[in-house]
VEXKOL-913838 format. One record per atom (N, C-alpha, C): residue in one letter; x, y, z negated; atom name; residue number from 1. Coordinates in steps of 0.1 Angstrom, whole numbers, plus 5000, padded with zeros to 4 digits. Each point is the difference from the previous one (the first is absolute). Layout:
<fitis>
residu, X, Y, Z, atome, num
A, X, Y, Z, CA, NUM
...
</fitis>
This chain:
<fitis>
residu, X, Y, Z, atome, num
M, 0900, 0608, 3877, N, 1
M, 4989, 5009, 4997, CA, 1
M, 4996, 4999, 4986, C, 1
D, 4996, 5011, 4994, N, 2
D, 4996, 5000, 4986, CA, 2
D, 4986, 4994, 4998, C, 2
E, 4999, 4991, 4990, N, 3
E, 4988, 4993, 4997, CA, 3
E, 4989, 5009, 4993, C, 3
E, 5005, 5012, 4995, N, 4
E, 4990, 5009, 4993, CA, 4
E, 4991, 5006, 5010, C, 4
R, 4988, 5003, 4996, N, 5
R, 4990, 5007, 5008, CA, 5
R, 5002, 5015, 4998, C, 5
L, 4998, 5007, 5010, N, 6
L, 5001, 5015, 4998, CA, 6
L, 4987, 5004, 4995, C, 6
P, 5000, 5009, 4990, N, 7
P, 4987, 5006, 4995, CA, 7
P, 4994, 5010, 5010, C, 7
L, 4988, 4997, 5005, N, 8
L, 4994, 5008, 5010, CA, 8
L, 4989, 5009, 4993, C, 8
D, 4999, 5000, 4987, N, 9
D, 4990, 5008, 4993, CA, 9
D, 5001, 5015, 5003, C, 9
P, 5012, 5005, 5001, N, 10
P, 5001, 5015, 5003, CA, 10
P, 4994, 5003, 5014, C, 10
L, 4998, 4991, 5009, N, 11
L, 4995, 5003, 5013, CA, 11
L, 4985, 4999, 5000, C, 11
D, 4994, 4994, 4990, N, 12
D, 4985, 4999, 5000, CA, 12
D, 4993, 5013, 4998, C, 12
P, 4992, 5004, 5010, N, 13
P, 4993, 5013, 4999, CA, 13
P, 4989, 5000, 4989, C, 13
T, 4995, 4989, 4997, N, 14
T, 4989, 5000, 4990, CA, 14
T, 5005, 4998, 4986, C, 14
A, 5014, 5000, 4998, N, 15
A, 5005, 4998, 4986, CA, 15
A, 4995, 5011, 4991, C, 15
T, 5000, 5012, 5004, N, 16
T, 4994, 5010, 4992, CA, 16
T, 4988, 5006, 5007, C, 16
A, 4989, 5000, 4994, N, 17
A, 4987, 5005, 5006, CA, 17
A, 5001, 5014, 5004, C, 17
A, 5006, 5008, 4992, N, 18
A, 5001, 5015, 5003, CA, 18
A, 5009, 5002, 5012, C, 18
G, 5011, 4993, 5001, N, 19
G, 5008, 5002, 5012, CA, 19
G, 4994, 4995, 5013, C, 19
F, 4993, 4989, 4999, N, 20
F, 4993, 4994, 5012, CA, 20
F, 4989, 5010, 5004, C, 20
N, 4992, 5005, 4990, N, 21
N, 4989, 5009, 5004, CA, 21
N, 5006, 5013, 5006, C, 21
A, 5011, 5004, 4995, N, 22
A, 5006, 5012, 5006, CA, 22
A, 5004, 4998, 5015, C, 22
V, 5006, 4988, 5003, N, 23
V, 5004, 4997, 5013, CA, 23
V, 4987, 4999, 5009, C, 23
V, 4990, 4994, 4995, N, 24
V, 4987, 4999, 5008, CA, 24
V, 4995, 5014, 5003, C, 24
R, 4999, 5008, 4990, N, 25
R, 4995, 5014, 5001, CA, 25
R, 5008, 5007, 5010, C, 25
R, 5013, 4999, 5000, N, 26
R, 5008, 5008, 5010, CA, 26
R, 4998, 4995, 5014, C, 26
L, 4998, 4987, 5002, N, 27
L, 4997, 4994, 5013, CA, 27
L, 4986, 5005, 5005, C, 27
V, 4990, 5000, 4992, N, 28
V, 4987, 5004, 5004, CA, 28
V, 5000, 5015, 5004, C, 28
I, 5007, 5008, 4992, N, 29
I, 5001, 5015, 5003, CA, 29
I, 5007, 5002, 5013, C, 29
A, 5011, 4992, 5002, N, 30
A, 5008, 5002, 5013, CA, 30
A, 4992, 4995, 5012, C, 30
A, 4991, 4990, 4998, N, 31
A, 4993, 4994, 5011, CA, 31
A, 4987, 5008, 5003, C, 31
E, 4995, 5008, 4991, N, 32
E, 4987, 5007, 5002, CA, 32
E, 4999, 5008, 5013, C, 32
P, 5010, 5008, 5004, N, 33
P, 4998, 5007, 5013, CA, 33
P, 4998, 4991, 5012, C, 33
L, 5008, 4989, 5000, N, 34
L, 4998, 4991, 5011, CA, 34
L, 4987, 4992, 5000, C, 34
L, 4995, 4997, 4988, N, 35
L, 4988, 4993, 4999, CA, 35
L, 4988, 5009, 5004, C, 35
R, 5001, 5013, 4996, N, 36
R, 4990, 5010, 5003, CA, 36
R, 5000, 5002, 5016, C, 36
A, 5011, 5000, 5006, N, 37
A, 5001, 5002, 5015, CA, 37
A, 4994, 4988, 5007, C, 37
R, 5002, 4988, 4994, N, 38
R, 4994, 4988, 5007, CA, 38
R, 4985, 5000, 4998, C, 38
R, 4995, 5005, 4989, N, 39
R, 4985, 5000, 4998, CA, 39
R, 4994, 5010, 5010, C, 39
V, 5006, 5011, 5003, N, 40
V, 4995, 5010, 5009, CA, 40
V, 5001, 4994, 5014, C, 40
R, 5011, 4994, 5004, N, 41
R, 5001, 4995, 5013, CA, 41
R, 4991, 4988, 5003, C, 41
G, 4995, 4993, 4989, N, 42
G, 4992, 4988, 5002, CA, 42
G, 4986, 5003, 5004, C, 42
Q, 4996, 5012, 5001, N, 43
Q, 4986, 5003, 5004, CA, 43
Q, 4998, 4998, 5014, C, 43
L, 4989, 4994, 5004, N, 44
L, 4997, 4996, 5013, CA, 44
L, 5001, 5010, 5011, C, 44
L, 4994, 5012, 4997, N, 45
L, 5000, 5011, 5010, CA, 45
L, 5015, 5005, 5003, C, 45
R, 5008, 5000, 4989, N, 46
R, 5014, 5004, 5002, CA, 46
R, 5007, 4990, 5008, C, 46
Q, 4997, 4987, 4998, N, 47
Q, 5007, 4989, 5008, CA, 47
Q, 4996, 5001, 5015, C, 47
I, 4987, 5003, 5002, N, 48
I, 4996, 5001, 5014, CA, 48
I, 5007, 5012, 5007, C, 48
D, 5000, 5011, 4992, N, 49
D, 5007, 5012, 5005, CA, 49
D, 5015, 4998, 5003, C, 49
R, 5006, 4992, 4992, N, 50
R, 5014, 4997, 5002, CA, 50
R, 5002, 4992, 5013, C, 50
W, 4991, 4992, 5004, N, 51
W, 5001, 4991, 5011, CA, 51
W, 4995, 5006, 5013, C, 51
R, 4994, 5012, 4999, N, 52
R, 4993, 5006, 5012, CA, 52
R, 5010, 5003, 5011, C, 52
G, 5012, 5006, 4997, N, 53
G, 5010, 5003, 5010, CA, 53
G, 5005, 4988, 5007, C, 53
P, 5005, 4990, 4992, N, 54
P, 5005, 4988, 5007, CA, 54
P, 4990, 4992, 5008, C, 54
M, 4987, 5000, 4995, N, 55
M, 4990, 4993, 5008, CA, 55
M, 4997, 5008, 5013, C, 55
L, 5000, 5013, 5000, N, 56
L, 4997, 5007, 5012, CA, 56
L, 5012, 4998, 5010, C, 56
A, 5012, 5000, 4995, N, 57
A, 5011, 4997, 5009, CA, 57
A, 4999, 4986, 5006, C, 57
A, 4997, 4990, 4992, N, 58
A, 4998, 4987, 5005, CA, 58
A, 4989, 4999, 5010, C, 58
A, 4989, 5007, 4998, N, 59
A, 4989, 5000, 5009, CA, 59
A, 5004, 5006, 5013, C, 59
A, 5007, 5011, 4999, N, 60
A, 5005, 5007, 5013, CA, 60
A, 5009, 4991, 5008, C, 60
A, 5009, 4993, 4993, N, 61
A, 5009, 4991, 5007, CA, 61
A, 4993, 4989, 5007, C, 61
I, 4990, 4994, 4993, N, 62
I, 4992, 4989, 5006, CA, 62
I, 4992, 5006, 5012, C, 62
A, 4995, 5012, 4999, N, 63
A, 4992, 5006, 5011, CA, 63
A, 5010, 5002, 5012, C, 63
V, 5012, 5005, 4998, N, 64
V, 5009, 5002, 5011, CA, 64
V, 5004, 4987, 5006, C, 64
I, 5003, 4990, 4993, N, 65
I, 5003, 4987, 5005, CA, 65
I, 4989, 4994, 5008, C, 65
A, 4987, 5001, 4995, N, 66
A, 4989, 4994, 5007, CA, 66
A, 4997, 5008, 5013, C, 66
L, 5001, 5013, 4999, N, 67
L, 4997, 5007, 5013, CA, 67
L, 5011, 4998, 5010, C, 67
T, 5013, 4998, 4996, N, 68
T, 5010, 4997, 5009, CA, 68
T, 4998, 4987, 5006, C, 68
A, 4996, 4990, 4993, N, 69
A, 4997, 4987, 5005, CA, 69
A, 4988, 5000, 5009, C, 69
L, 4990, 5008, 4997, N, 70
L, 4988, 5001, 5008, CA, 70
L, 5003, 5007, 5014, C, 70
F, 5007, 5010, 4999, N, 71
F, 5002, 5008, 5013, CA, 71
F, 5015, 5001, 5003, C, 71
R, 5007, 4989, 5001, N, 72
R, 5014, 5000, 5003, CA, 72
R, 5001, 5004, 5015, C, 72
N, 5010, 5008, 5003, N, 73
N, 5003, 5005, 5013, CA, 73
N, 4988, 5006, 5007, C, 73
G, 4991, 5006, 4992, N, 74
G, 4988, 5007, 5006, CA, 74
G, 4989, 4991, 5005, C, 74
R, 5001, 4987, 4998, N, 75
R, 4990, 4991, 5004, CA, 75
R, 4995, 4991, 4988, C, 75
P, 4988, 4996, 5001, N, 76
P, 4995, 4992, 4989, CA, 76
P, 5007, 4986, 4999, C, 76
A, 5000, 4994, 4989, N, 77
A, 5006, 4987, 4998, CA, 77
A, 4993, 4990, 5008, C, 77
P, 5007, 4989, 5004, N, 78
P, 4993, 4990, 5009, CA, 78
P, 4989, 4994, 4992, C, 78
N, 4989, 4996, 5008, N, 79
N, 4989, 4993, 4993, CA, 79
N, 5003, 4986, 4997, C, 79
A, 4990, 4993, 4994, N, 80
A, 5002, 4986, 4996, CA, 80
A, 5002, 4991, 5012, C, 80
T, 4994, 5003, 5011, N, 81
T, 5001, 4991, 5012, CA, 81
T, 5014, 5000, 5005, C, 81
L, 5006, 5012, 5001, N, 82
L, 5014, 5001, 5005, CA, 82
L, 5009, 4993, 4990, C, 82
A, 4998, 5002, 4987, N, 83
A, 5008, 4993, 4990, CA, 83
A, 4999, 4985, 5001, C, 83
A, 4988, 4995, 5002, N, 84
A, 4998, 4986, 5002, CA, 84
A, 5007, 4994, 5012, C, 84
G, 5000, 5008, 5011, N, 85
G, 5008, 4996, 5012, CA, 85
G, 5015, 4999, 4997, C, 85
R, 5005, 5010, 4993, N, 86
R, 5014, 5000, 4997, CA, 86
R, 5004, 4988, 4991, C, 86
E, 4991, 4997, 4990, N, 87
E, 5003, 4989, 4991, CA, 87
E, 5000, 4987, 5008, C, 87
A, 4991, 4999, 5010, N, 88
A, 4999, 4988, 5008, CA, 88
A, 5013, 4998, 5008, C, 88
S, 5005, 5011, 5006, N, 89
S, 5012, 4999, 5008, CA, 89
S, 5012, 4996, 4991, C, 89
F, 5000, 5006, 4988, N, 90
F, 5011, 4996, 4991, CA, 90
F, 4999, 4986, 4996, C, 90
A, 4988, 4995, 4997, N, 91
A, 4997, 4987, 4996, CA, 91
A, 5004, 4990, 5011, C, 91
S, 4998, 5004, 5013, N, 92
S, 5004, 4991, 5011, CA, 92
S, 5015, 4999, 5001, C, 92
W, 5007, 5010, 4997, N, 93
W, 5015, 5000, 4999, CA, 93
W, 5004, 4990, 4990, C, 93
V, 4994, 5001, 4988, N, 94
V, 5004, 4991, 4989, CA, 94
V, 4997, 4986, 5003, C, 94
E, 4988, 4997, 5005, N, 95
E, 4995, 4986, 5002, CA, 95
E, 5008, 4994, 5011, C, 95
S, 5004, 5007, 5011, N, 96
S, 5007, 4994, 5011, CA, 96
S, 5014, 4998, 4997, C, 96
G, 5006, 5007, 4990, N, 97
G, 5013, 4998, 4996, CA, 97
G, 5010, 5008, 5009, C, 97
E, 4994, 5007, 5010, N, 98
E, 5009, 5008, 5008, CA, 98
E, 5004, 5013, 4993, C, 98
Q, 5012, 5005, 5004, N, 99
Q, 5005, 5012, 4994, CA, 99
Q, 4996, 5012, 5009, C, 99
P, 4993, 5010, 4995, N, 100
P, 4996, 5011, 5009, CA, 100
P, 5013, 5008, 5004, C, 100
E, 4998, 5007, 5010, N, 101
E, 5011, 5009, 5005, CA, 101
E, 5001, 5011, 4989, C, 101
F, 5012, 5006, 4999, N, 102
F, 5003, 5010, 4991, CA, 102
F, 4991, 5013, 5003, C, 102
E, 4999, 5003, 5012, N, 103
E, 4992, 5012, 5004, CA, 103
E, 4985, 4998, 4997, C, 103
A, 4995, 4987, 5001, N, 104
A, 4986, 4997, 4996, CA, 104
A, 4998, 5002, 4985, C, 104
L, 5010, 4997, 4992, N, 105
L, 4998, 5002, 4986, CA, 105
L, 5001, 5015, 4996, C, 105
L, 5008, 5007, 5008, N, 106
L, 5001, 5015, 4997, CA, 106
L, 4987, 5007, 5004, C, 106
T, 4994, 4995, 5010, N, 107
T, 4987, 5007, 5005, CA, 107
T, 4988, 4993, 4995, C, 107
F, 5001, 4990, 4992, N, 108
F, 4989, 4993, 4995, CA, 108
F, 4991, 5009, 4991, C, 108
G, 4987, 5002, 5004, N, 109
G, 4991, 5008, 4993, CA, 109
G, 5000, 5014, 5005, C, 109
L, 5009, 5004, 5009, N, 110
L, 5000, 5014, 5005, CA, 110
L, 4992, 5001, 5013, C, 110
E, 4999, 4989, 5008, N, 111
E, 4993, 5001, 5012, CA, 111
E, 4985, 5000, 4998, C, 111
E, 4993, 5006, 5009, N, 112
E, 4985, 5000, 4998, CA, 112
E, 4994, 4992, 5011, C, 112
</fitis>
């Protein structure tokens, strides 16, 4: 390998002030439309307006999921007492170490 250093001065953008200023000027002019668009988009009301559609869709999806859970199969969801009873029966299976029947697992939570 050659011990001489390569001259990198021609690659220095600040070597000539006029050339560097011309490059900066071209970049600023080229970026101006994009910067202007970002300033307009940055306004709060426009941001809220842009999110209106996705937020309404998310709210509708949450409402559908909640109503489906609340009134599944045309009946209201089980109350806390029933849920506590189911948890107790499941806990008894775990504590006793017995393995529940397959049918009992399939119907767990469906019987009233």
